Backbone as JSON, one array per atom type, in Angstrom:
{
  "sequence": "MAAGVLRTVPLAGELTASLISRVAARYGLPTAGVLRLWTCRNSPARHDSGGARADAEVALNGAGRHVLAELCRVEPEVLAHALPAFTMDDPKICTGREAGVAQARWRAAGTVAVRPRSAAGCAPRGAPGQALRAVRYLPGWHRVCQRHGRRLLDADADQPLEHLDLRLLPEVAAAQRRWPSAARRAVRAGVEPEQAFMLAHAVVARWWEQALYWEQEEIWPRRLHHLAGGNAGSRLAWWRIVGRDAAIFPEVVAVAQALLEPAMAEVAWQASGGMKPRVRGADDPLSLAG",
  "N": [[-84.7, -19.59, -8.77], [-85.27, -19.12, -11.79], [-82.84, -18.75, -15.03], [-81.9, -15.43, -15.38], [-83.31, -12.42, -16.08], [-83.04, -9.73, -15.9], [-80.22, -7.73, -16.83], [-77.33, -7.39, -15.64], [-74.2, -6.2, -15.37], [-71.11, -6.69, -14.76], [-68.44, -4.58, -12.79], [-65.29, -3.29, -13.37], [-62.8, -4.99, -11.65], [-64.49, -5.93, -9.52], [-65.7, -7.33, -6.69], [-66.85, -11.18, -6.59], [-68.62, -11.66, -5.04], [-70.05, -9.29, -4.15], [-71.21, -8.3, -6.88], [-73.08, -10.75, -6.87], [-74.69, -9.8, -4.95], [-75.27, -7.13, -5.86], [-77.34, -8.23, -8.3], [-79.28, -9.12, -6.54], [-80.28, -7.24, -5.35], [-81.13, -5.81, -7.78], [-83.43, -7.5, -8.13], [-84.95, -7.11, -6.57], [-84.6, -8.62, -4.15], [-83.03, -10.37, -1.12], [-79.88, -11.05, -0.58], [-78.94, -13.28, 0.83], [-80.99, -14.94, -0.2], [-80.63, -15.28, -3.06], [-77.97, -16.6, -2.41], [-78.64, -18.86, -2.27], [-78.55, -20.74, -5.02], [-76.34, -21.53, -4.79], [-74.89, -24.35, -3.5], [-73.33, -24.14, -0.44], [-71.12, -24.79, 2.08], [-69.84, -23.4, 4.24], [-69.28, -20.19, 6.07], [-69.27, -16.52, 5.46], [-66.56, -14.65, 6.49], [-65.94, -12.91, 9.84], [-65.92, -9.91, 11.27], [-63.57, -9.47, 14.66], [-65.5, -7.98, 16.1], [-67.91, -9.04, 15.64], [-69.46, -8.39, 13.79], [-70.41, -8.26, 9.7], [-67.75, -8.98, 6.86], [-66.85, -6.4, 4.93], [-65.38, -7.22, 2.6], [-65.73, -9.67, 1.98], [-65.26, -12.68, -0.05], [-66.5, -14.71, -3.14], [-65.6, -18.05, -3.76], [-66.3, -19.71, -6.93], [-67.03, -23.01, -8.45], [-67.0, -25.0, -11.36], [-69.97, -25.23, -12.85], [-70.65, -23.58, -10.48], [-70.22, -21.28, -11.63], [-71.43, -21.0, -14.1], [-73.84, -20.66, -13.49], [-74.12, -17.88, -12.3], [-73.21, -16.53, -14.44], [-75.6, -16.83, -16.29], [-77.94, -15.97, -14.81], [-76.52, -13.11, -14.15], [-77.02, -12.92, -16.95], [-74.84, -12.35, -18.46], [-71.95, -13.09, -20.72], [-69.79, -15.55, -19.61], [-66.99, -15.12, -20.46], [-67.21, -12.44, -19.77], [-67.19, -11.95, -17.61], [-65.49, -13.52, -16.53], [-62.99, -11.46, -17.07], [-63.59, -9.05, -16.01], [-64.09, -10.02, -13.11], [-61.7, -10.66, -10.44], [-62.1, -12.91, -9.16], [-63.3, -14.59, -10.49], [-62.56, -17.18, -11.79], [-61.44, -18.57, -10.11], [-60.24, -20.9, -8.64], [-61.05, -23.64, -6.08], [-60.07, -26.35, -4.42], [-61.81, -27.82, -2.85], [-64.37, -27.65, -3.84], [-64.26, -27.7, -6.47], [-63.52, -30.3, -7.25], [-63.99, -33.85, -7.12], [-67.07, -35.63, -6.52], [-69.34, -33.97, -6.17], [-68.65, -32.04, -8.23], [-69.88, -31.28, -10.27], [-72.27, -30.04, -9.05], [-73.6, -26.7, -8.95], [-71.73, -24.9, -6.5], [-70.71, -22.77, -4.05], [-67.6, -21.4, -2.1], [-66.97, -19.63, 0.48], [-64.29, -16.89, 1.05], [-61.88, -14.69, 2.0], [-60.92, -11.83, 0.85], [-58.67, -11.07, 0.38], [-56.84, -13.22, -0.08], [-57.37, -13.92, -2.53], [-55.57, -13.67, -5.59], [-54.56, -11.03, -6.66], [-53.09, -8.03, -6.09], [-53.78, -5.25, -5.21], [-55.84, -3.98, -2.21], [-59.25, -4.35, -1.44], [-61.83, -2.16, -1.91], [-64.94, -0.77, -0.36], [-67.49, 0.61, -2.11], [-68.7, 2.55, -4.76], [-71.49, 2.16, -7.17], [-72.89, 1.84, -10.55], [-75.72, 3.58, -11.1], [-79.11, 2.47, -9.73], [-82.17, 1.64, -9.52], [-84.87, 4.49, -9.43], [-84.53, 6.0, -6.11], [-83.03, 3.52, -5.15], [-80.17, 2.69, -3.56], [-77.34, 0.99, -4.76], [-74.55, -0.51, -3.82], [-70.98, -1.44, -4.14], [-68.25, -4.02, -4.06], [-64.88, -3.22, -4.69], [-61.67, -4.43, -6.24], [-59.56, -2.16, -5.77], [-56.73, -0.06, -6.5], [-54.4, 1.95, -4.35], [-54.0, 4.5, -5.26], [-56.55, 5.02, -6.67], [-58.67, 5.37, -5.34], [-60.89, 7.6, -5.45], [-63.86, 8.95, -5.84], [-64.7, 10.07, -8.64], [-67.37, 10.89, -9.46], [-68.85, 11.4, -6.81], [-67.71, 12.6, -5.38], [-65.99, 11.41, -2.96], [-63.19, 9.63, -0.82], [-62.72, 5.87, -1.28], [-62.55, 3.91, 1.13], [-60.48, 0.79, 2.68], [-62.03, -1.99, 2.56], [-61.94, -4.25, 4.61], [-61.26, -2.86, 6.79], [-62.4, -2.78, 10.22], [-64.4, -0.94, 11.42], [-66.89, 1.99, 11.05], [-67.12, 3.58, 8.78], [-67.35, 3.61, 5.18], [-66.35, 5.29, 3.12], [-64.82, 8.49, 2.55], [-65.41, 12.19, 3.05], [-65.0, 14.45, 0.1], [-65.27, 16.58, -0.49], [-64.78, 19.57, -0.09], [-62.13, 18.97, -0.47], [-60.77, 19.22, -2.99], [-58.14, 19.09, -4.52], [-57.42, 16.54, -3.51], [-58.63, 14.63, -5.46], [-57.97, 15.96, -7.57], [-55.2, 14.89, -7.53], [-55.47, 12.46, -7.95], [-56.36, 12.54, -10.76], [-53.86, 13.3, -11.92], [-52.18, 10.99, -11.61], [-52.34, 8.94, -13.72], [-50.36, 10.03, -15.33], [-47.66, 10.17, -14.05], [-47.94, 7.75, -13.73], [-47.25, 6.53, -16.32], [-44.95, 7.74, -16.98], [-43.13, 5.92, -15.12], [-43.59, 3.77, -16.33], [-42.06, 4.23, -18.25], [-39.53, 4.26, -17.51], [-38.77, 2.21, -17.0], [-40.36, 0.96, -14.64], [-42.44, -0.68, -12.42], [-45.66, 0.86, -11.69], [-46.73, 0.16, -9.5], [-44.62, 0.55, -7.57], [-43.26, 2.6, -7.71], [-45.71, 4.07, -6.87], [-45.79, 2.74, -3.92], [-43.31, 3.25, -2.83], [-43.19, 6.17, -2.77], [-45.33, 6.45, -0.58], [-44.23, 5.41, 1.33], [-42.55, 6.98, 2.02], [-43.97, 9.52, 2.46], [-45.68, 8.54, 4.23], [-43.74, 8.94, 6.5], [-43.42, 11.36, 6.81], [-45.67, 12.03, 7.61], [-46.13, 11.03, 10.07], [-43.74, 12.74, 11.93], [-45.14, 14.99, 10.88], [-46.63, 15.51, 13.27], [-45.31, 16.86, 15.2], [-44.63, 19.31, 13.81], [-45.18, 22.66, 14.25], [-45.24, 24.65, 13.08], [-47.37, 23.58, 10.3], [-50.05, 23.35, 8.54], [-51.13, 22.51, 6.16], [-51.93, 19.58, 6.15], [-53.23, 18.95, 8.64], [-55.39, 20.77, 8.38], [-56.93, 19.39, 5.97], [-57.46, 16.81, 7.55], [-59.55, 17.46, 9.33], [-61.2, 18.81, 7.74], [-61.83, 16.12, 6.26], [-62.96, 14.9, 8.62], [-65.02, 16.19, 9.1], [-65.42, 18.82, 9.26], [-64.16, 19.33, 12.19], [-61.88, 17.38, 13.88], [-61.73, 17.39, 16.54], [-61.99, 15.43, 19.99], [-61.53, 13.07, 19.13], [-59.36, 13.13, 17.12], [-57.2, 11.4, 17.07], [-58.09, 8.59, 16.27], [-59.18, 10.15, 13.76], [-56.5, 10.95, 12.7], [-55.49, 8.16, 11.83], [-57.79, 7.09, 10.1], [-57.91, 8.74, 8.36], [-55.53, 9.49, 7.01], [-54.03, 8.25, 4.48], [-55.95, 9.82, 2.58], [-55.5, 12.17, 3.37], [-52.84, 12.56, 2.77], [-52.61, 11.99, 0.16], [-52.4, 14.0, -2.1], [-49.75, 14.66, -1.75], [-48.43, 12.23, -2.1], [-48.46, 11.13, -4.52], [-46.94, 13.17, -6.02], [-44.29, 12.91, -4.91], [-43.81, 10.76, -5.63], [-43.64, 11.14, -8.4], [-41.71, 12.72, -7.94], [-39.24, 11.14, -7.31], [-39.15, 9.79, -9.74], [-37.63, 11.29, -11.19], [-34.19, 11.82, -11.81], [-32.37, 13.71, -10.93], [-34.21, 15.02, -8.74], [-34.83, 12.96, -7.35], [-32.79, 11.98, -4.96], [-33.04, 14.23, -3.4], [-35.62, 13.91, -2.28], [-35.63, 11.74, -1.11], [-33.52, 12.05, 1.03], [-34.3, 13.9, 2.3], [-36.67, 12.43, 3.56], [-35.12, 10.93, 5.53], [-34.81, 8.29, 4.94], [-33.77, 5.37, 3.27], [-31.73, 6.31, -0.24], [-32.81, 5.53, -3.64], [-31.24, 3.42, -5.52], [-28.96, 4.25, -8.49], [-30.5, 3.22, -11.69], [-30.77, 0.76, -14.13], [-32.51, 1.21, -17.59], [-34.01, -1.2, -17.65], [-34.18, -2.1, -14.84], [-35.59, -2.69, -11.95], [-37.39, -0.38, -9.73], [-35.49, 0.04, -6.85], [-33.99, -0.28, -3.52], [-30.92, 1.04, -2.02], [-28.54, 0.1, 0.51]],
  "CA": [[-85.04, -18.55, -9.27], [-84.58, -19.26, -13.36], [-82.21, -17.98, -15.84], [-81.57, -13.74, -15.52], [-84.36, -11.53, -16.62], [-83.0, -8.38, -16.17], [-78.89, -7.92, -17.45], [-76.18, -7.02, -14.44], [-72.91, -5.64, -15.95], [-69.73, -6.72, -13.38], [-67.52, -3.45, -12.54], [-63.5, -3.75, -13.38], [-62.3, -5.57, -10.41], [-65.81, -5.91, -8.44], [-65.77, -8.87, -6.0], [-67.47, -12.19, -7.1], [-69.9, -11.41, -3.91], [-70.35, -7.89, -4.69], [-71.74, -8.61, -7.71], [-74.16, -11.22, -6.39], [-75.31, -9.03, -4.09], [-75.95, -6.13, -6.64], [-77.97, -8.8, -8.92], [-80.02, -9.34, -5.6], [-81.16, -5.96, -5.39], [-82.13, -5.1, -8.81], [-84.36, -8.58, -8.33], [-85.92, -6.68, -5.0], [-84.38, -10.0, -3.52], [-82.01, -10.47, -0.33], [-78.39, -11.36, -1.3], [-78.95, -14.45, 0.82], [-82.18, -15.83, -1.0], [-80.04, -15.75, -4.08], [-76.69, -17.25, -2.84], [-79.16, -20.18, -2.11], [-78.49, -21.11, -6.11], [-75.45, -22.24, -4.97], [-74.31, -25.03, -2.6], [-72.3, -23.41, 0.3], [-70.87, -25.39, 3.16], [-69.06, -22.47, 4.85], [-69.81, -18.99, 6.19], [-68.56, -15.43, 5.31], [-65.87, -14.33, 7.69], [-66.69, -11.8, 10.51], [-64.49, -9.3, 12.19], [-63.91, -9.47, 16.24], [-66.58, -6.95, 17.06], [-69.21, -9.75, 15.51], [-69.72, -7.57, 12.07], [-69.61, -8.84, 8.76], [-66.39, -8.26, 6.57], [-67.64, -6.22, 3.54], [-64.4, -8.05, 1.73], [-66.15, -11.68, 2.24], [-65.31, -13.1, -1.73], [-66.94, -16.34, -2.58], [-65.31, -18.95, -5.43], [-67.68, -20.9, -7.54], [-66.85, -23.83, -9.59], [-67.48, -24.38, -12.78], [-71.04, -25.11, -12.77], [-71.42, -21.97, -10.18], [-69.47, -19.88, -12.83], [-72.31, -20.79, -15.72], [-75.15, -19.98, -12.77], [-73.85, -16.36, -12.29], [-73.31, -16.02, -16.04], [-77.03, -16.91, -16.28], [-78.19, -14.99, -13.5], [-76.44, -12.15, -14.75], [-77.48, -12.49, -18.64], [-73.38, -11.86, -19.42], [-70.93, -13.94, -21.37], [-68.77, -16.14, -18.65], [-65.84, -14.73, -20.56], [-66.97, -11.19, -19.5], [-67.28, -12.27, -15.75], [-63.72, -13.53, -16.11], [-62.59, -10.25, -17.49], [-63.85, -8.42, -15.08], [-63.98, -10.2, -11.65], [-60.74, -11.28, -10.41], [-62.0, -14.23, -8.19], [-64.4, -15.82, -11.26], [-61.95, -17.92, -12.44], [-60.49, -18.82, -8.87], [-60.32, -22.52, -8.31], [-61.23, -24.05, -4.66], [-60.37, -27.74, -4.44], [-63.25, -28.25, -2.27], [-65.6, -27.34, -4.62], [-64.35, -28.0, -8.16], [-63.26, -31.53, -7.69], [-65.08, -35.01, -6.26], [-68.29, -36.45, -7.08], [-70.11, -32.79, -6.54], [-68.48, -31.04, -8.64], [-70.82, -30.89, -11.19], [-73.27, -29.22, -8.64], [-73.16, -25.0, -8.64], [-70.97, -24.76, -5.46], [-69.69, -21.9, -3.41], [-67.32, -21.24, -0.83], [-66.57, -18.15, 1.22], [-62.87, -16.8, 1.24], [-61.15, -13.5, 2.16], [-60.46, -11.32, -0.43], [-57.1, -11.01, 0.52], [-56.57, -14.41, -0.57], [-57.2, -13.76, -4.0], [-54.36, -13.5, -6.32], [-54.26, -9.84, -7.2], [-52.28, -6.83, -5.1], [-54.67, -4.08, -4.56], [-56.71, -4.3, -1.22], [-60.64, -4.72, -1.26], [-62.69, -0.94, -1.42], [-66.34, -0.57, -0.51], [-67.78, 2.11, -2.93], [-70.05, 2.87, -5.67], [-72.07, 1.55, -7.86], [-73.99, 2.52, -11.43], [-77.45, 4.1, -10.4], [-80.13, 1.7, -9.8], [-83.98, 2.26, -9.78], [-85.21, 5.52, -8.48], [-84.29, 5.89, -4.77], [-82.55, 2.25, -4.43], [-78.54, 3.03, -3.12], [-76.51, 0.43, -4.84], [-73.09, -0.81, -3.8], [-70.38, -2.15, -4.76], [-66.8, -3.7, -3.5], [-63.88, -3.83, -5.84], [-60.12, -4.47, -5.97], [-58.87, -0.82, -6.07], [-55.5, 0.39, -5.56], [-54.6, 3.22, -3.54], [-54.44, 5.58, -6.73], [-57.95, 4.95, -7.78], [-59.55, 5.29, -4.47], [-61.4, 8.57, -5.41], [-65.0, 8.06, -6.83], [-65.22, 11.73, -8.77], [-68.68, 11.61, -9.49], [-69.63, 11.47, -5.65], [-66.49, 12.99, -4.3], [-65.39, 10.46, -2.21], [-62.58, 8.21, -1.13], [-63.19, 4.98, -0.63], [-61.94, 3.04, 1.99], [-60.38, -0.31, 2.82], [-63.61, -2.81, 2.96], [-61.65, -5.28, 5.64], [-61.41, -2.5, 7.96], [-63.36, -3.12, 11.44], [-65.18, 0.53, 11.52], [-68.11, 1.79, 9.98], [-67.01, 4.12, 7.57], [-66.79, 3.34, 3.8], [-65.48, 6.5, 2.37], [-64.52, 10.04, 3.03], [-66.01, 13.39, 1.76], [-63.76, 15.15, -0.32], [-65.93, 17.95, -1.55], [-63.89, 20.56, 0.45], [-60.61, 18.87, -0.63], [-60.5, 18.72, -4.41], [-56.63, 18.84, -4.52], [-57.22, 15.06, -3.43], [-59.26, 14.42, -6.44], [-56.89, 16.48, -8.59], [-53.77, 13.75, -7.52], [-55.41, 11.34, -8.94], [-56.25, 12.64, -12.12], [-52.26, 13.48, -12.07], [-51.45, 9.68, -11.26], [-51.81, 8.69, -14.86], [-49.41, 10.47, -16.17], [-47.0, 9.42, -13.26], [-47.41, 5.87, -13.94], [-46.93, 6.52, -18.11], [-43.42, 7.85, -16.47], [-42.63, 4.86, -14.72], [-43.25, 2.42, -17.35], [-41.08, 4.4, -19.75], [-38.36, 4.33, -16.98], [-38.91, 0.66, -16.41], [-40.16, 0.69, -13.4], [-43.69, -0.69, -12.27], [-45.95, 2.09, -10.97], [-47.5, 0.35, -8.24], [-43.61, 0.15, -7.03], [-43.28, 4.12, -7.56], [-46.46, 4.51, -5.65], [-45.46, 2.7, -2.81], [-42.05, 4.06, -2.09], [-43.63, 7.45, -2.28], [-46.37, 6.27, 0.05], [-43.69, 5.13, 2.13], [-41.87, 8.23, 1.93], [-44.94, 10.68, 2.95], [-46.24, 8.83, 5.47], [-43.23, 8.91, 7.31], [-43.27, 12.91, 7.04], [-47.17, 12.58, 8.27], [-46.03, 10.97, 11.21], [-43.13, 13.7, 12.05], [-45.75, 16.57, 11.14], [-47.51, 15.93, 14.16], [-44.93, 17.77, 15.91], [-44.49, 20.61, 13.33], [-46.16, 23.5, 14.61], [-46.05, 25.62, 11.79], [-47.64, 22.65, 9.58], [-50.92, 23.99, 8.43], [-51.83, 21.53, 4.95], [-52.46, 18.25, 6.35], [-54.43, 19.32, 9.59], [-56.55, 21.61, 7.87], [-57.62, 18.52, 5.35], [-57.85, 16.06, 8.46], [-60.65, 18.38, 9.73], [-62.44, 18.58, 6.54], [-62.45, 14.8, 6.15], [-63.79, 14.42, 9.8], [-66.76, 16.84, 8.89], [-64.82, 20.27, 10.36], [-63.52, 19.28, 13.35], [-61.77, 16.18, 14.28], [-62.17, 17.34, 18.25], [-61.42, 14.28, 20.53], [-60.9, 11.82, 18.26], [-58.41, 13.4, 16.7], [-56.41, 10.31, 17.12], [-58.54, 8.23, 15.49], [-59.05, 10.45, 12.14], [-55.35, 10.56, 11.77], [-55.6, 7.09, 11.3], [-58.86, 6.63, 9.31], [-58.2, 9.72, 7.2], [-54.24, 9.48, 6.53], [-54.26, 8.24, 3.28], [-56.58, 10.49, 1.68], [-55.11, 13.74, 3.32], [-51.54, 12.8, 2.34], [-52.64, 11.76, -1.21], [-51.56, 14.76, -3.33], [-48.04, 14.8, -1.73], [-47.78, 10.92, -2.43], [-48.56, 11.69, -6.18], [-46.13, 14.33, -6.19], [-43.4, 12.63, -4.35], [-43.75, 9.48, -6.87], [-43.18, 11.82, -9.9], [-40.31, 13.12, -8.19], [-38.47, 10.0, -7.68], [-38.92, 9.28, -11.3], [-36.6, 12.16, -11.73], [-33.05, 11.75, -11.14], [-32.19, 15.1, -9.91], [-35.16, 15.13, -7.28], [-34.74, 11.58, -6.26], [-31.99, 11.92, -3.84], [-33.24, 15.26, -2.29], [-36.67, 13.54, -1.62], [-34.94, 10.43, -0.13], [-32.8, 12.5, 1.75], [-35.53, 14.57, 3.21], [-37.44, 11.61, 4.2], [-34.59, 10.5, 6.33], [-34.81, 7.05, 4.65], [-32.96, 5.18, 2.42], [-32.22, 6.58, -1.82], [-33.03, 5.05, -4.64], [-29.74, 3.4, -6.29], [-29.01, 4.35, -10.02], [-30.83, 1.81, -12.06], [-30.94, 0.84, -15.96], [-33.93, 0.92, -18.21], [-34.71, -2.37, -17.57], [-33.47, -2.53, -13.74], [-36.66, -2.23, -11.19], [-37.09, 0.49, -8.91], [-35.08, -0.93, -5.53], [-33.45, 0.62, -2.36], [-29.59, 0.89, -1.42], [-27.99, 0.33, 2.05]],
  "C": [[-84.2, -19.05, -10.73], [-83.69, -18.39, -13.94], [-82.76, -16.34, -15.73], [-82.68, -13.49, -16.3], [-83.34, -10.37, -17.39], [-80.87, -8.44, -16.26], [-78.0, -6.91, -16.31], [-74.87, -6.96, -15.05], [-71.75, -5.83, -14.66], [-69.25, -4.96, -13.66], [-66.49, -4.18, -12.8], [-63.29, -3.84, -11.8], [-63.31, -5.86, -9.56], [-64.94, -7.4, -7.77], [-66.9, -9.84, -6.46], [-68.87, -11.73, -6.25], [-70.05, -10.45, -3.9], [-71.45, -7.89, -5.85], [-73.19, -9.49, -7.82], [-75.08, -10.26, -5.59], [-76.07, -7.79, -4.83], [-77.14, -7.11, -7.74], [-79.05, -9.1, -7.73], [-80.36, -8.2, -5.45], [-81.77, -5.41, -6.44], [-83.23, -6.27, -9.24], [-85.61, -7.91, -7.19], [-85.58, -8.05, -3.85], [-83.37, -9.68, -2.38], [-81.03, -11.03, -0.88], [-78.91, -12.75, -0.63], [-80.17, -15.78, 0.16], [-81.89, -16.38, -2.23], [-78.76, -16.35, -4.17], [-77.26, -18.97, -2.65], [-78.83, -21.14, -3.7], [-77.94, -21.86, -5.89], [-75.21, -23.08, -3.73], [-72.94, -24.34, -1.7], [-72.19, -24.42, 1.69], [-70.39, -24.1, 4.3], [-69.38, -20.79, 4.99], [-68.84, -18.15, 5.83], [-67.56, -15.08, 6.64], [-66.28, -13.0, 8.33], [-65.79, -11.16, 11.16], [-65.02, -9.92, 13.55], [-65.13, -9.11, 16.31], [-68.07, -7.68, 16.41], [-69.72, -9.11, 14.0], [-69.37, -8.31, 10.97], [-68.72, -8.06, 7.88], [-67.27, -7.95, 5.4], [-66.58, -6.82, 2.7], [-64.83, -9.51, 1.88], [-66.24, -11.85, 0.8], [-65.8, -14.35, -1.35], [-66.28, -16.78, -4.23], [-66.11, -19.61, -5.9], [-66.64, -21.9, -8.51], [-67.37, -23.63, -10.73], [-69.08, -24.69, -13.05], [-71.61, -23.58, -12.07], [-71.31, -21.18, -10.96], [-70.94, -19.63, -13.99], [-73.35, -20.28, -14.82], [-75.16, -18.56, -13.17], [-73.93, -16.0, -13.48], [-74.82, -16.01, -16.33], [-77.81, -15.86, -15.83], [-78.14, -13.29, -13.98], [-76.58, -11.57, -16.18], [-75.71, -11.6, -19.1], [-72.33, -13.25, -19.45], [-70.04, -14.71, -20.04], [-67.39, -15.28, -18.72], [-65.79, -13.03, -20.23], [-66.92, -10.79, -18.23], [-65.72, -12.11, -15.63], [-62.81, -12.16, -16.28], [-62.24, -9.24, -16.29], [-63.77, -8.66, -13.48], [-62.63, -11.06, -11.2], [-60.72, -12.56, -9.74], [-62.66, -15.15, -9.31], [-63.18, -16.68, -11.55], [-60.84, -18.51, -11.09], [-60.5, -20.36, -8.37], [-60.33, -22.88, -6.72], [-61.15, -25.68, -4.67], [-61.57, -28.59, -3.99], [-64.41, -28.42, -2.58], [-65.38, -27.77, -5.78], [-63.4, -29.62, -8.45], [-63.94, -32.73, -6.86], [-65.9, -34.74, -7.04], [-69.26, -35.39, -7.16], [-69.86, -31.75, -7.34], [-69.03, -30.5, -9.8], [-72.1, -30.15, -10.97], [-72.91, -27.7, -8.49], [-73.07, -25.28, -7.02], [-70.25, -23.46, -5.39], [-69.31, -22.15, -2.43], [-66.57, -19.7, -0.32], [-64.9, -18.37, 1.45], [-62.71, -15.39, 1.49], [-60.52, -12.96, 0.76], [-58.86, -10.95, -0.82], [-56.4, -12.38, -0.07], [-56.51, -14.98, -2.44], [-55.4, -12.92, -5.05], [-54.14, -12.07, -6.82], [-53.57, -8.97, -5.75], [-53.05, -5.81, -4.15], [-55.45, -4.76, -3.61], [-58.17, -3.81, -2.19], [-61.19, -3.0, -1.2], [-63.85, -1.0, -1.55], [-66.61, 0.5, -1.25], [-68.86, 1.94, -3.65], [-70.64, 2.21, -6.75], [-72.79, 2.28, -8.86], [-75.42, 2.65, -10.67], [-78.48, 2.76, -10.76], [-81.67, 2.33, -10.22], [-83.9, 3.31, -8.49], [-85.4, 5.03, -7.13], [-83.55, 4.61, -4.2], [-80.83, 2.44, -4.57], [-78.12, 1.42, -3.28], [-75.18, 0.85, -4.35], [-72.08, -1.96, -3.75], [-68.56, -2.45, -4.2], [-65.9, -4.18, -4.54], [-62.29, -4.0, -5.37], [-59.69, -3.14, -6.6], [-57.35, -0.64, -6.01], [-55.3, 1.89, -5.0], [-54.32, 4.66, -4.3], [-55.38, 5.75, -7.1], [-58.81, 5.08, -6.56], [-60.75, 6.38, -4.71], [-62.79, 8.32, -6.5], [-65.26, 10.23, -7.27], [-66.26, 11.9, -8.95], [-69.55, 11.72, -8.3], [-68.47, 12.08, -4.89], [-66.11, 12.4, -3.06], [-64.3, 9.73, -2.38], [-62.9, 7.77, -0.62], [-62.34, 4.37, 0.29], [-61.82, 1.52, 2.37], [-61.77, -1.43, 3.33], [-63.41, -3.88, 3.8], [-61.56, -4.29, 7.07], [-62.65, -2.51, 8.79], [-63.68, -1.58, 11.68], [-66.13, 0.54, 10.27], [-68.26, 2.76, 9.14], [-66.29, 3.58, 6.23], [-65.82, 4.19, 2.98], [-65.58, 7.72, 3.45], [-64.85, 11.08, 2.3], [-65.21, 14.04, 1.64], [-64.35, 16.56, -1.09], [-65.19, 18.88, -0.99], [-62.8, 20.07, 0.41], [-60.65, 18.49, -2.21], [-59.16, 18.54, -5.04], [-56.7, 17.08, -4.22], [-57.57, 14.42, -4.99], [-58.61, 14.91, -7.54], [-55.71, 15.75, -8.71], [-54.13, 12.96, -8.25], [-55.65, 11.37, -10.4], [-54.92, 12.8, -12.93], [-51.66, 11.99, -12.13], [-51.13, 9.19, -12.79], [-50.51, 8.94, -15.43], [-47.87, 10.05, -15.02], [-46.8, 8.34, -13.45], [-47.08, 5.62, -15.69], [-45.41, 6.62, -17.55], [-42.61, 6.69, -15.95], [-42.55, 4.06, -15.39], [-42.24, 2.9, -17.99], [-39.69, 3.96, -18.97], [-37.99, 2.87, -16.03], [-39.13, 0.2, -14.99], [-41.8, 0.5, -13.05], [-44.48, 0.5, -11.27], [-46.43, 1.86, -9.88], [-46.06, 0.46, -7.32], [-43.07, 1.81, -6.61], [-44.24, 4.22, -6.53], [-45.89, 3.93, -4.27], [-44.53, 2.99, -2.21], [-42.52, 5.34, -1.78], [-44.44, 7.54, -1.0], [-45.68, 5.88, 1.34], [-42.94, 6.5, 2.83], [-42.57, 9.24, 3.03], [-45.78, 10.23, 4.25], [-45.16, 8.64, 6.83], [-42.98, 10.74, 7.93], [-44.77, 12.87, 8.06], [-46.51, 12.0, 9.62], [-45.07, 11.93, 12.23], [-44.04, 14.89, 12.04], [-46.53, 16.52, 12.25], [-47.28, 16.9, 15.26], [-44.43, 19.01, 15.42], [-45.38, 21.45, 13.36], [-46.52, 24.48, 13.81], [-46.65, 24.34, 10.21], [-49.51, 22.96, 9.43], [-51.63, 23.0, 7.47], [-52.61, 20.72, 5.37], [-53.67, 18.19, 7.48], [-55.74, 19.51, 8.98], [-57.53, 20.39, 6.66], [-57.93, 17.49, 6.43], [-59.14, 16.5, 8.91], [-61.23, 18.54, 8.65], [-63.1, 16.89, 6.33], [-63.19, 14.41, 7.46], [-64.95, 15.49, 9.65], [-66.6, 18.08, 9.52], [-64.12, 20.45, 11.11], [-63.45, 18.04, 13.75], [-62.11, 16.39, 16.01], [-61.43, 16.28, 19.08], [-61.34, 13.36, 19.82], [-60.38, 12.07, 16.9], [-57.15, 11.99, 16.29], [-56.46, 9.17, 16.08], [-58.68, 8.5, 13.8], [-57.69, 10.27, 11.82], [-55.07, 8.81, 11.46], [-56.17, 7.03, 9.96], [-58.57, 7.63, 7.8], [-56.35, 9.93, 6.79], [-54.13, 9.36, 5.23], [-54.94, 9.16, 2.15], [-56.04, 11.9, 2.39], [-53.44, 13.52, 3.22], [-51.14, 12.37, 0.27], [-52.08, 12.5, -2.32], [-50.19, 14.42, -2.87], [-47.27, 13.4, -2.15], [-47.93, 11.03, -3.82], [-47.21, 12.16, -6.43], [-44.74, 14.5, -5.68], [-42.71, 11.65, -5.52], [-43.05, 9.95, -8.12], [-41.59, 12.35, -9.71], [-39.4, 12.13, -8.38], [-38.08, 9.51, -8.82], [-38.06, 10.35, -11.83], [-35.23, 12.38, -11.61], [-32.36, 12.48, -10.58], [-32.9, 15.66, -8.83], [-34.95, 13.79, -6.48], [-34.04, 11.31, -4.83], [-32.27, 12.97, -2.84], [-34.59, 14.82, -1.45], [-36.43, 12.42, -0.79], [-34.58, 11.14, 1.17], [-33.52, 13.44, 3.02], [-36.41, 13.68, 4.52], [-37.12, 10.69, 5.8], [-34.51, 8.86, 6.15], [-33.47, 6.7, 3.47], [-32.87, 5.93, 0.45], [-32.33, 5.66, -2.24], [-31.6, 4.48, -5.39], [-29.93, 3.71, -7.75], [-29.15, 3.24, -10.43], [-30.48, 2.0, -13.71], [-32.3, 0.71, -16.15], [-34.59, -0.44, -17.73], [-34.46, -2.88, -16.18], [-35.06, -2.1, -12.62], [-36.48, -1.21, -10.06], [-36.83, 0.15, -7.41], [-34.01, 0.51, -4.82], [-31.79, 0.25, -2.16], [-29.23, 0.72, -0.18], [-27.33, 1.58, 2.25]]
}
């Protein structure tokens, strides 16, 4: 294939491998056919069940990055800004006598130096009747696709679902819209937003485990059954694992906000049965005291 004719714009946080697949789809070609533009001597990782991992990522050498930029008709600087793995160097393809040849090497997305896990999700609309799919590095507070009413799941999960239907749970999407306010509050308090989110998630996840024995609990069971399509039935245990983060997300955001309020933080942590945050200065990261 010569230099690209169609422009394919990368999504913020997209896997390089995902962008290559979307380019192939735009030209009506199989991904394997487009991957032949790069010399590659290893294979993408697979699940124990044998299925292909959706979080399979590729590292490109300098010549390989040039090929992708031409294929997408996008400047390399744009790709470097959007794709977390685009500038990731792999010594096995970036040095040696063949460094000038366009090369690619399969990696696991988890080896890329970014903290959020990858999630299979939605891509911009393609041609009529064409279903596009993208895999991006997304944090837990940014997994809701507002346009489709879905919550995206981890791409590395060895299970058939890529997303959960949230159309009957508007409070989950509403919680994502509230998160930026909590993140700004965290920054003003000298706390990394990710730290606040992870601490809140740990608290609420503990409540989730205890709630299985709360006879009067109604909110989380209702959400879980909606996520399962109406009734989790005999697969309740499975859905409690797959649907947990979506079901508890509104409370995670609420607790994150509470943890950033000095008067409420101690109450939230005592209720969780866990340790409480110690008093911190403006430049002290959110931390735990024994």
